[in-house]
Phi, psi and omega in degrees: 000315181297325180297316180297319182294320178299318179297315180299317179298316180297319179295319179298319180296316179293327180291324181285336180277100181249152177286146178299145179241158183257158179207168171235130180277185184294336180273359179082015180269124181291139183223180182224128178249138181257189189292333183275358179090357182275145180269128177282328173230107180225001183286139170276167181299319180299320181293322181289329176294318180295319178296320179291321180302328181293335183265351180281135179300134182294325180267109178241139181295145184293136181251108182241130174260118182250139181213146182221151174230127181234138175218131182201166179260147180221157178270342182218106183297313184295319179295317177299318179296317181297321179295315181298316179303318181293316180295323179295316181295323179299332181255022175059034178256183179221151173269108188281328182214140183219113181235140177239140178214171182210136170242196191300330181220020180220139168255124190236143176228130182238127182238146169243114187249137177242121180230147175306147186304322181290348178250006183298306183291324180297321179295315180295319180296319180298316180294319182299329182297331183261006182249125181285318185212134178262127169294325179206136178211119180219144178227129179235149178227129181238121179275118181243022183298316182296316178296321182298310180298317181298317178296319178297321182292315180294323176298316177299317181296320178296323181291322177297317180295321178299317178301317183290324173294326176295327175294318177298320182299324181289342181252009178296141186266338183210176183297321181300315179293321178298316180297321180293319179292320181293327178296316178297318178299320181296317179295318182295316182294325175298317178294322177298315180295321179297316181289323176296318178296320179293318179298320179296319179296314180296318178302319181291318183292327178288316184290322181239114177281156183248130176239114178264119185240126174235121174229149188217160175236130181276132182240151179258136180280129182277132178264142181277121180282129182254144179283166178295322179296321178297320177294322178295317181299319179292325178294316178299319179296320180295319179295317179298318179296325178293317179295320178299317179297324179295313179296323177296324178291322177296318180298329181289339183243022182302325178297323179293325177295319178298312179300321180293319180296316179297315181298318179297321180299310179295325180294317179294323178295315180296322182293321180293320178298318181296321182293324179295323180291000000 
């Protein structure tokens, strides 16, 4: 009897010990349920973001993107460029792009300058001192602090989620479960890379302000002075060309001229007969 009882107890114990099973909640987040019915991974992305936000420092330095556009006329393009280059170097900036162009009465030079934010206003002020009048001058500031904090929070939540999926991957029972978890991991990593890229872009725009500078010099078009003899030669040539065009036109209408001549002949003959009567 005791032997039978021992066997029954052993079977019950083995029956209670179940392998963990996987599930997906309403938010589509893959999870793991254990024998007691508790979820090992049940947080939605939104819940993890809230949790991560609690750990993010409340005081974050303000993130401002500054940009300016300047356009003005100058009497000396090279001297103006040298001055701008000197002002940029004084404020630890760089000329990122330099383009020169020319239209019918203007020589134009366009620069894209990147300077540290703390030297942004100093650079503009230095350039402005040597400019009498600006055709266009604009300065803009964009506060991206909120976007910056939001991206950091979402990135932190995605990294937490990635860690938990890696935990699930280590507990996968078969190839199907492994493939499903790896597919979810791939999607999460793409989102992490996208958010990292956006943060990197914002950091660069905040750290280095942009100044777009266009300056130009007005030029007068020189006319070629022609001699009197040259003008006579052109006039004779033009007259000859006109005469040639006239004869060519006459040759094009020669049948009509013949008919007109015949008509005039018979009209004159008829008129003479009438006069004799």
